[in-house]
C-alpha positions as a Markdown table, in Angstrom:
| # | Residue | x | y | z |
|---|---|---|---|---|
| 1 | Met | -3.1 | 19.0 | 43.3 |
| 2 | Met | -4.5 | 17.2 | 40.2 |
| 3 | Lys | -2.8 | 18.2 | 36.9 |
| 4 | Leu | -5.3 | 18.7 | 34.1 |
| 5 | Pro | -4.5 | 17.6 | 30.5 |
| 6 | Thr | -3.0 | 20.2 | 28.2 |
| 7 | Gln | -5.9 | 20.0 | 25.8 |
| 8 | Phe | -8.3 | 21.1 | 28.6 |
| 9 | Trp | -6.8 | 24.6 | 28.7 |
| 10 | Ser | -7.5 | 25.6 | 25.1 |
| 11 | Pro | -7.2 | 29.4 | 24.6 |
| 12 | Phe | -10.9 | 30.1 | 23.9 |
| 13 | Trp | -11.9 | 28.1 | 27.0 |
| 14 | Leu | -9.8 | 30.2 | 29.3 |
| 15 | Leu | -11.6 | 33.3 | 28.0 |
| 16 | Met | -15.0 | 31.7 | 28.0 |
| 17 | Leu | -15.3 | 29.7 | 31.3 |
| 18 | Leu | -14.6 | 30.7 | 34.9 |
| 19 | Ile | -15.5 | 27.8 | 37.2 |
| 20 | Phe | -14.7 | 26.9 | 40.7 |
| 21 | Ile | -14.9 | 23.1 | 40.9 |
| 22 | Ser | -15.8 | 21.9 | 44.4 |
| 23 | Gly | -17.3 | 18.9 | 45.9 |
| 24 | Glu | -20.0 | 18.8 | 48.6 |
| 25 | Ala | -21.1 | 22.2 | 49.8 |
| 26 | Ser | -19.0 | 23.3 | 52.8 |
| 27 | Ala | -20.3 | 24.7 | 56.0 |
| 28 | Glu | -21.1 | 28.4 | 56.0 |
| 29 | Arg | -22.1 | 30.9 | 58.8 |
| 30 | Ile | -25.7 | 31.8 | 59.1 |
| 31 | Lys | -24.8 | 35.4 | 58.7 |
| 32 | Asp | -23.5 | 34.6 | 55.2 |
| 33 | Leu | -26.7 | 32.6 | 54.4 |
| 34 | Ala | -29.4 | 34.9 | 55.8 |
| 35 | Ser | -30.2 | 38.4 | 57.0 |
| 36 | Ile | -32.4 | 39.6 | 59.8 |
| 37 | Arg | -35.7 | 41.2 | 58.7 |
| 38 | Gly | -35.6 | 45.0 | 59.3 |
| 39 | Val | -31.8 | 45.2 | 59.6 |
| 40 | Arg | -30.9 | 46.8 | 56.3 |
| 41 | Glu | -29.1 | 49.7 | 54.6 |
| 42 | Asn | -30.9 | 52.8 | 53.1 |
| 43 | Gln | -29.7 | 54.5 | 50.0 |
| 44 | Leu | -29.0 | 58.2 | 50.1 |
| 45 | Ile | -28.5 | 60.7 | 47.2 |
| 46 | Gly | -27.7 | 64.3 | 46.8 |
| 47 | Tyr | -27.0 | 67.0 | 44.2 |
| 48 | Gly | -24.0 | 69.2 | 44.7 |
| 49 | Leu | -21.1 | 71.1 | 43.2 |
| 50 | Val | -17.4 | 70.3 | 43.1 |
| 51 | Ala | -15.2 | 73.4 | 43.0 |
| 52 | Gly | -11.5 | 74.0 | 42.6 |
| 53 | Leu | -11.0 | 72.1 | 39.4 |
| 54 | Asp | -8.0 | 73.0 | 37.2 |
| 55 | Gly | -10.0 | 74.1 | 34.1 |
| 56 | Ser | -11.6 | 70.6 | 33.8 |
| 57 | Gly | -15.1 | 71.5 | 35.0 |
| 58 | Asp | -18.4 | 71.7 | 33.2 |
| 59 | Gln | -18.8 | 73.8 | 30.0 |
| 60 | Thr | -21.5 | 76.1 | 31.4 |
| 61 | Thr | -22.9 | 77.0 | 28.0 |
| 62 | Gln | -23.9 | 73.3 | 27.6 |
| 63 | Thr | -24.8 | 72.6 | 31.2 |
| 64 | Pro | -27.2 | 75.4 | 32.3 |
| 65 | Phe | -28.1 | 73.5 | 35.5 |
| 66 | Thr | -24.5 | 74.1 | 36.7 |
| 67 | Val | -24.9 | 77.9 | 36.3 |
| 68 | Gln | -28.3 | 77.8 | 38.0 |
| 69 | Ser | -26.9 | 75.9 | 41.0 |
| 70 | Ile | -24.0 | 78.4 | 41.3 |
| 71 | Ile | -26.3 | 81.4 | 41.3 |
| 72 | Ser | -28.6 | 79.7 | 43.8 |
| 73 | Met | -25.7 | 78.9 | 46.1 |
| 74 | Met | -24.3 | 82.4 | 45.9 |
| 75 | Gln | -27.6 | 83.9 | 46.8 |
| 76 | Gln | -27.8 | 81.7 | 49.9 |
| 77 | Leu | -24.4 | 83.0 | 50.8 |
| 78 | Gly | -25.5 | 86.6 | 50.5 |
| 79 | Val | -24.0 | 87.3 | 47.1 |
| 80 | Ser | -26.4 | 88.8 | 44.5 |
| 81 | Leu | -25.5 | 88.6 | 40.8 |
| 82 | Pro | -26.8 | 91.1 | 38.3 |
| 83 | Pro | -29.7 | 89.8 | 36.2 |
| 84 | Asn | -28.9 | 88.0 | 32.9 |
| 85 | Thr | -25.3 | 87.4 | 34.0 |
| 86 | Ser | -23.5 | 85.0 | 31.8 |
| 87 | Leu | -21.1 | 82.9 | 33.8 |
| 88 | Gln | -18.2 | 81.2 | 32.0 |
| 89 | Leu | -16.7 | 79.0 | 34.6 |
| 90 | Lys | -14.3 | 76.2 | 34.1 |
| 91 | Asn | -13.5 | 75.2 | 37.6 |
| 92 | Val | -16.9 | 74.0 | 38.8 |
| 93 | Ala | -18.8 | 70.7 | 38.0 |
| 94 | Ala | -22.3 | 69.5 | 38.9 |
| 95 | Val | -22.2 | 66.1 | 40.6 |
| 96 | Met | -24.4 | 63.5 | 42.2 |
| 97 | Val | -23.4 | 62.2 | 45.6 |
| 98 | Thr | -24.4 | 58.7 | 46.7 |
| 99 | Thr | -23.9 | 56.6 | 49.7 |
| 100 | Ser | -25.6 | 53.9 | 51.9 |
| 101 | Leu | -26.8 | 54.5 | 55.4 |
| 102 | Pro | -26.0 | 51.4 | 57.4 |
| 103 | Ala | -28.5 | 50.0 | 60.0 |
| 104 | Phe | -28.3 | 51.4 | 63.5 |
| 105 | Ser | -26.4 | 54.5 | 62.3 |
| 106 | Gln | -26.4 | 57.4 | 64.7 |
| 107 | Pro | -25.9 | 61.1 | 64.3 |
| 108 | Gly | -22.2 | 62.0 | 64.1 |
| 109 | Gln | -21.2 | 58.8 | 62.4 |
| 110 | Gln | -19.1 | 59.2 | 59.2 |
| 111 | Leu | -19.8 | 57.6 | 55.9 |
| 112 | Asp | -17.9 | 57.2 | 52.6 |
| 113 | Val | -19.5 | 58.8 | 49.6 |
| 114 | Thr | -19.1 | 58.5 | 45.9 |
| 115 | Val | -19.1 | 61.6 | 43.7 |
| 116 | Ser | -20.1 | 61.3 | 40.1 |
| 117 | Ser | -20.0 | 64.0 | 37.4 |
| 118 | Leu | -23.4 | 65.0 | 36.1 |
| 119 | Gly | -22.4 | 67.3 | 33.2 |
| 120 | Asn | -19.5 | 67.3 | 30.8 |
| 121 | Ala | -16.6 | 67.9 | 33.1 |
| 122 | Lys | -13.4 | 66.4 | 31.9 |
| 123 | Ser | -12.1 | 65.4 | 35.4 |
| 124 | Leu | -12.9 | 65.8 | 39.1 |
| 125 | Arg | -9.3 | 65.4 | 40.1 |
| 126 | Gly | -8.2 | 67.9 | 42.7 |
| 127 | Gly | -11.8 | 69.2 | 43.3 |
| 128 | Thr | -13.6 | 69.9 | 46.6 |
| 129 | Leu | -17.2 | 68.9 | 47.1 |
| 130 | Leu | -19.2 | 71.7 | 48.7 |
| 131 | Met | -21.7 | 71.1 | 51.4 |
| 132 | Thr | -24.3 | 68.7 | 50.0 |
| 133 | Pro | -27.4 | 67.4 | 51.8 |
| 134 | Leu | -28.0 | 63.7 | 51.3 |
| 135 | Lys | -31.7 | 62.6 | 51.2 |
| 136 | Gly | -33.5 | 59.3 | 51.5 |
| 137 | Ala | -36.4 | 58.0 | 49.5 |
| 138 | Asp | -38.8 | 59.9 | 51.8 |
| 139 | Gly | -37.2 | 63.2 | 50.9 |
| 140 | Gln | -35.7 | 63.8 | 54.4 |
| 141 | Ile | -32.1 | 64.8 | 54.9 |
| 142 | Tyr | -30.1 | 62.1 | 56.7 |
| 143 | Ala | -26.5 | 63.2 | 56.1 |
| 144 | Ile | -24.4 | 66.1 | 55.0 |
| 145 | Ser | -21.4 | 65.6 | 52.7 |
| 146 | Gln | -18.3 | 67.7 | 52.1 |
| 147 | Gly | -14.6 | 67.2 | 51.4 |
| 148 | Asn | -11.8 | 66.7 | 49.0 |
| 149 | Val | -12.6 | 64.3 | 46.1 |
| 150 | Leu | -10.0 | 61.5 | 45.5 |
| 151 | Val | -9.9 | 60.3 | 41.9 |
| 152 | Gly | -8.1 | 57.1 | 41.1 |
| 153 | Gly | -7.2 | 58.1 | 37.5 |
| 154 | Val | -5.0 | 60.5 | 35.7 |
| 155 | Gly | -5.2 | 62.1 | 32.2 |
| 156 | Ala | -3.4 | 64.6 | 30.0 |
| 157 | Ala | -4.1 | 66.2 | 26.6 |
| 158 | Ala | -2.0 | 68.4 | 24.3 |
| 159 | Ala | -1.8 | 69.2 | 20.6 |
| 160 | Gly | -4.8 | 67.0 | 19.8 |
| 161 | Ser | -3.4 | 64.0 | 21.6 |
| 162 | Lys | -5.0 | 62.6 | 24.7 |
| 163 | Ala | -3.9 | 59.9 | 27.2 |
| 164 | Gln | -6.0 | 58.7 | 30.2 |
| 165 | Ile | -5.7 | 56.0 | 32.8 |
| 166 | Asn | -8.8 | 54.9 | 34.7 |
| 167 | His | -11.9 | 56.9 | 35.1 |
| 168 | Leu | -11.7 | 60.7 | 35.8 |
| 169 | Ser | -15.4 | 61.6 | 36.2 |
| 170 | Val | -16.0 | 59.6 | 39.4 |
| 171 | Gly | -14.3 | 60.1 | 42.7 |
| 172 | Arg | -14.7 | 59.1 | 46.4 |
| 173 | Ile | -14.4 | 60.8 | 49.7 |
| 174 | Ser | -13.5 | 58.6 | 52.7 |
| 175 | Gly | -15.6 | 59.7 | 55.7 |
| 176 | Gly | -17.0 | 62.5 | 53.5 |
| 177 | Ala | -20.5 | 62.4 | 55.0 |
| 178 | Thr | -21.8 | 62.9 | 58.6 |
| 179 | Val | -25.0 | 61.3 | 59.7 |
| 180 | Glu | -27.5 | 63.9 | 60.9 |
| 181 | Arg | -30.5 | 61.8 | 61.5 |
| 182 | Ala | -30.9 | 58.2 | 62.6 |
| 183 | Val | -33.3 | 55.7 | 61.0 |
| 184 | Pro | -35.3 | 53.8 | 63.7 |
| 185 | Thr | -34.5 | 50.1 | 63.3 |
| 186 | Ala | -36.6 | 47.6 | 65.2 |
| 187 | Leu | -34.5 | 44.5 | 66.0 |
| 188 | Gly | -37.3 | 42.0 | 65.4 |
| 189 | His | -40.6 | 42.0 | 67.3 |
| 190 | Glu | -41.7 | 41.1 | 70.8 |
| 191 | Asp | -41.7 | 37.4 | 70.4 |
| 192 | Gly | -38.7 | 37.0 | 68.2 |
| 193 | Ile | -37.1 | 37.8 | 64.9 |
| 194 | His | -37.3 | 36.6 | 61.3 |
| 195 | Leu | -34.4 | 35.2 | 59.4 |
| 196 | Glu | -34.5 | 35.7 | 55.6 |
| 197 | Leu | -32.3 | 33.4 | 53.4 |
| 198 | His | -30.5 | 35.2 | 50.6 |
| 199 | Asp | -31.5 | 32.3 | 48.2 |
| 200 | Ala | -34.9 | 30.6 | 48.8 |
| 201 | Asp | -34.3 | 26.9 | 49.3 |
| 202 | Phe | -36.5 | 24.5 | 51.3 |
| 203 | Ser | -33.6 | 22.1 | 52.1 |
| 204 | Thr | -31.4 | 24.9 | 53.4 |
| 205 | Ala | -34.2 | 26.4 | 55.5 |
| 206 | Thr | -34.8 | 22.9 | 57.0 |
| 207 | Arg | -31.1 | 22.5 | 57.9 |
| 208 | Val | -31.0 | 26.0 | 59.5 |
| 209 | Val | -34.1 | 25.2 | 61.6 |
| 210 | Ala | -32.6 | 21.9 | 62.7 |
| 211 | Ala | -29.3 | 23.5 | 63.7 |
| 212 | Leu | -31.0 | 26.3 | 65.7 |
| 213 | Asn | -33.3 | 23.9 | 67.5 |
| 214 | Gln | -30.4 | 21.7 | 68.4 |
| 215 | Arg | -28.3 | 24.6 | 69.6 |
| 216 | Phe | -30.9 | 26.6 | 71.5 |
| 217 | Gly | -33.6 | 24.0 | 72.2 |
| 218 | Ala | -36.6 | 22.6 | 70.5 |
| 219 | Gly | -39.2 | 25.1 | 69.4 |
| 220 | Thr | -36.6 | 27.9 | 69.0 |
| 221 | Ala | -36.9 | 28.1 | 65.2 |
| 222 | Ser | -39.6 | 27.2 | 62.7 |
| 223 | Ala | -39.7 | 27.7 | 58.9 |
| 224 | Leu | -42.5 | 29.7 | 57.5 |
| 225 | Asp | -41.6 | 29.0 | 53.9 |
| 226 | Gly | -38.5 | 28.3 | 51.8 |
| 227 | Arg | -37.0 | 31.7 | 52.7 |
| 228 | Val | -38.3 | 33.0 | 56.0 |
| 229 | Ile | -37.5 | 31.4 | 59.4 |
| 230 | Lys | -39.1 | 32.5 | 62.6 |
| 231 | Val | -36.8 | 32.5 | 65.6 |
| 232 | Val | -37.8 | 33.0 | 69.2 |
| 233 | Ala | -35.4 | 35.4 | 70.8 |
| 234 | Pro | -35.0 | 37.0 | 74.3 |
| 235 | Ala | -37.1 | 40.1 | 74.9 |
| 236 | Asp | -34.3 | 42.0 | 76.7 |
| 237 | Ser | -32.2 | 44.0 | 74.2 |
| 238 | Asp | -28.9 | 43.1 | 75.7 |
| 239 | Ser | -29.7 | 39.4 | 75.7 |
| 240 | Arg | -31.2 | 39.6 | 72.2 |
| 241 | Val | -28.0 | 41.1 | 70.8 |
| 242 | Ala | -25.9 | 38.4 | 72.5 |
| 243 | Phe | -28.3 | 35.7 | 71.2 |
| 244 | Leu | -28.1 | 37.0 | 67.6 |
| 245 | Gly | -24.3 | 37.2 | 67.8 |
| 246 | Asp | -24.2 | 33.6 | 68.8 |
| 247 | Leu | -26.8 | 32.7 | 66.1 |
| 248 | Glu | -25.0 | 34.3 | 63.2 |
| 249 | Ser | -21.7 | 32.6 | 64.1 |
| 250 | Met | -23.2 | 29.1 | 63.8 |
| 251 | Asp | -22.1 | 27.0 | 60.8 |
| 252 | Val | -24.7 | 25.2 | 58.6 |
| 253 | Asn | -24.1 | 23.1 | 55.5 |
| 254 | Pro | -26.4 | 24.6 | 52.9 |
| 255 | Ala | -28.1 | 22.4 | 50.3 |
| 256 | Val | -26.5 | 22.1 | 46.9 |
| 257 | Met | -28.1 | 24.7 | 44.6 |
| 258 | Ala | -30.1 | 23.7 | 41.6 |
| 259 | Ala | -28.1 | 23.0 | 38.5 |
| 260 | Lys | -27.7 | 26.1 | 36.5 |
| 261 | Val | -25.7 | 27.3 | 33.4 |
| 262 | Ile | -25.3 | 31.1 | 32.9 |
| 263 | Leu | -24.9 | 32.2 | 29.3 |
| 264 | Asn | -23.8 | 35.7 | 28.3 |
| 265 | Gly | -24.5 | 36.2 | 24.6 |
| 266 | Arg | -22.7 | 39.6 | 24.5 |
| 267 | Thr | -19.3 | 38.3 | 25.7 |
| 268 | Gly | -19.6 | 34.6 | 25.0 |
| 269 | Ser | -18.9 | 33.7 | 28.6 |
| 270 | Ile | -20.4 | 30.6 | 30.2 |
| 271 | Val | -20.4 | 29.7 | 33.9 |
| 272 | Met | -21.9 | 26.6 | 35.4 |
| 273 | Asn | -22.1 | 25.3 | 39.0 |
| 274 | Gln | -21.1 | 21.9 | 40.3 |
| 275 | Ala | -24.6 | 20.4 | 40.1 |
| 276 | Val | -24.6 | 20.4 | 36.3 |
| 277 | Thr | -24.7 | 16.9 | 34.8 |
| 278 | Leu | -24.8 | 15.5 | 31.2 |
| 279 | Glu | -26.6 | 12.6 | 29.7 |
| 280 | Asn | -25.4 | 10.6 | 26.7 |
| 281 | Cys | -25.7 | 12.6 | 23.5 |
| 282 | Ala | -24.2 | 13.1 | 20.0 |
| 283 | Val | -23.2 | 16.6 | 18.8 |
| 284 | Ala | -22.5 | 17.5 | 15.2 |
| 285 | His | -20.3 | 20.5 | 14.8 |
| 286 | Gly | -19.1 | 22.2 | 11.6 |
| 287 | Asn | -17.7 | 25.6 | 10.7 |
| 288 | Leu | -18.8 | 27.9 | 7.9 |
| 289 | Gln | -16.4 | 30.7 | 6.9 |
| 290 | Val | -17.1 | 33.5 | 4.5 |
| 291 | Ile | -14.1 | 35.5 | 3.1 |
| 292 | Ile | -14.6 | 38.7 | 1.1 |
| 293 | Asn | -11.6 | 40.4 | -0.6 |
| 294 | Thr | -12.1 | 43.8 | -2.2 |
| 295 | Thr | -9.6 | 45.1 | -4.8 |
| 296 | Ser | -9.5 | 48.7 | -6.1 |
| 297 | Asn | -8.7 | 49.2 | -9.8 |
| 298 | Val | -7.6 | 52.6 | -11.1 |
| 299 | Ser | -8.2 | 53.5 | -14.8 |
| 300 | Gln | -5.8 | 56.3 | -15.9 |
| 301 | Pro | -6.6 | 58.0 | -19.2 |
| 302 | Asn | -3.9 | 58.9 | -21.8 |
| 303 | Pro | -2.4 | 62.4 | -21.6 |
| 304 | Leu | -4.4 | 65.1 | -23.4 |
| 305 | Ser | -7.2 | 62.7 | -24.1 |
| 306 | Gly | -9.7 | 64.7 | -22.1 |
| 307 | Gly | -10.6 | 61.7 | -20.0 |
| 308 | Arg | -10.7 | 61.5 | -16.2 |
| 309 | Thr | -9.3 | 59.0 | -13.7 |
| 310 | Val | -11.9 | 56.4 | -12.6 |
| 311 | Val | -11.6 | 54.1 | -9.6 |
| 312 | Thr | -13.5 | 50.8 | -9.7 |
| 313 | Glu | -13.7 | 48.1 | -7.1 |
| 314 | Ser | -14.0 | 44.3 | -7.6 |
| 315 | Ala | -14.9 | 41.8 | -4.8 |
| 316 | Asp | -14.0 | 38.2 | -4.5 |
| 317 | Ile | -16.2 | 36.1 | -2.3 |
| 318 | Glu | -15.1 | 32.7 | -1.1 |
| 319 | Ile | -17.1 | 30.4 | 1.2 |
| 320 | Lys | -15.4 | 27.6 | 3.0 |
| 321 | Lys | -17.3 | 24.9 | 4.8 |
| 322 | Glu | -15.5 | 22.4 | 7.0 |
| 323 | Pro | -17.0 | 19.0 | 7.2 |
| 324 | Gly | -19.3 | 18.4 | 10.2 |
| 325 | Leu | -18.0 | 16.1 | 12.9 |
| 326 | Val | -20.3 | 14.0 | 15.1 |
| 327 | Val | -18.9 | 13.8 | 18.6 |
| 328 | Leu | -20.3 | 11.3 | 21.1 |
| 329 | Leu | -20.5 | 12.8 | 24.6 |
| 330 | Lys | -20.8 | 10.2 | 27.3 |
| 331 | Lys | -22.9 | 10.6 | 30.5 |
| 332 | Ser | -21.1 | 12.9 | 33.0 |
| 333 | Val | -22.0 | 13.3 | 36.6 |
| 334 | Ser | -19.3 | 15.7 | 37.7 |
| 335 | Leu | -18.6 | 19.2 | 36.6 |
| 336 | Ser | -15.0 | 18.4 | 35.5 |
| 337 | Asp | -16.4 | 15.6 | 33.3 |
| 338 | Val | -18.9 | 18.0 | 31.7 |
| 339 | Val | -16.2 | 20.6 | 31.1 |
| 340 | Lys | -13.9 | 18.0 | 29.4 |
| 341 | Ala | -16.8 | 16.7 | 27.3 |
| 342 | Leu | -17.7 | 20.2 | 26.0 |
| 343 | Asn | -14.1 | 21.0 | 25.4 |
| 344 | Ser | -13.7 | 17.9 | 23.2 |
| 345 | Ile | -16.2 | 19.4 | 20.7 |
| 346 | Gly | -13.7 | 22.1 | 19.8 |
| 347 | Ala | -16.3 | 24.8 | 19.3 |
| 348 | Thr | -15.9 | 28.5 | 19.7 |
| 349 | Pro | -17.6 | 30.3 | 22.6 |
| 350 | Gln | -20.4 | 31.5 | 20.4 |
| 351 | Asp | -20.9 | 28.0 | 19.0 |
| 352 | Leu | -21.1 | 26.6 | 22.5 |
| 353 | Leu | -23.9 | 29.0 | 23.3 |
| 354 | Ala | -26.1 | 27.4 | 20.6 |
| 355 | Ile | -24.9 | 23.9 | 21.4 |
| 356 | Leu | -25.8 | 24.2 | 25.0 |
| 357 | Gln | -29.3 | 25.5 | 24.2 |
| 358 | Ala | -29.8 | 22.5 | 21.8 |
| 359 | Met | -28.5 | 20.1 | 24.4 |
| 360 | Lys | -31.0 | 21.5 | 26.9 |
| 361 | Ala | -33.8 | 21.2 | 24.4 |
| 362 | Ser | -33.0 | 17.6 | 23.7 |
| 363 | Gly | -32.9 | 16.8 | 27.5 |
| 364 | Ala | -29.2 | 15.9 | 27.5 |
| 365 | Leu | -28.2 | 18.8 | 29.7 |
| 366 | Arg | -29.5 | 18.5 | 33.2 |
| 367 | Ala | -29.4 | 22.1 | 34.2 |
| 368 | Glu | -31.4 | 25.4 | 34.0 |
| 369 | Leu | -30.2 | 27.8 | 31.3 |
| 370 | Glu | -30.2 | 31.5 | 32.2 |
| 371 | Ile | -29.2 | 34.1 | 29.6 |
| 372 | Ile | -27.9 | 37.4 | 30.8 |
């Protein structure tokens, strides 16, 4: 394993840059590069109540929808409450329940669900989700959820002090939903299927088509564009499933992605891929530092003088400017060389954001900048 110089691992660089340096793109399975059109998950959502909390539920005076939900549920269970009843409950919380319905799911199959507090409950720990219907985008019920909520955090409060580990208002129920309705999924069409690449790339689409035609015979696959590939598949369902299983297990060398640098202005992080290169350029870098010191002065009057104590503040402002340094960056064709060149500038993460943008504008940085 190559040992990098000590100066390469400067403290700010470890916080700023996370890069996996690799050479030529390695072979990947087609199932990791593409998906089959129509074979997809469907999002489900539901509104429900979590009961059995140890005094950490919603404050019903501030969350009227929790009270309305409880009254509606009690009426459905045959319990009628007197009009204008003011419920002061602490053991119930209104929640949103979410999950994904996988392709080819059948009634009776169990799904994991995520339970998230909707009101001001302090914790869902120890609660039980009551029967909650989960609906799709079409408003139809596809699953029913119920079970004990597992929260991965813990918290305690006493005498004005509070301690908390992890998040207490979101929990999970393993196998907490049961599928009640299947979503019809057509596995392609009569004359075949369509593969859709996760990332549109003409070179990768061409390589996938060539690999499929070599494996299954000429004319099996044809590229419709840079993302969609039409594949001729057996009409029989059993043969088609076996064909797709063989197809997804094939290895293809994807094309090297376009050079890209991702900048995050909020955190100062920078990530770049192995296709980034650098042309010869000179970079001038200098630091401007402003220091403000505030001193409080107290004026105390003499005894029996009738005066009053006055507090005044004085500020000292100092501006320090370090001399700018012009650094020559030589042409770099590998990611490791680019990283070493940028590291030699000695700039902070926020400085590098501006430097990279200026290098892109000058044409020295051969990559696409994306700010997130």
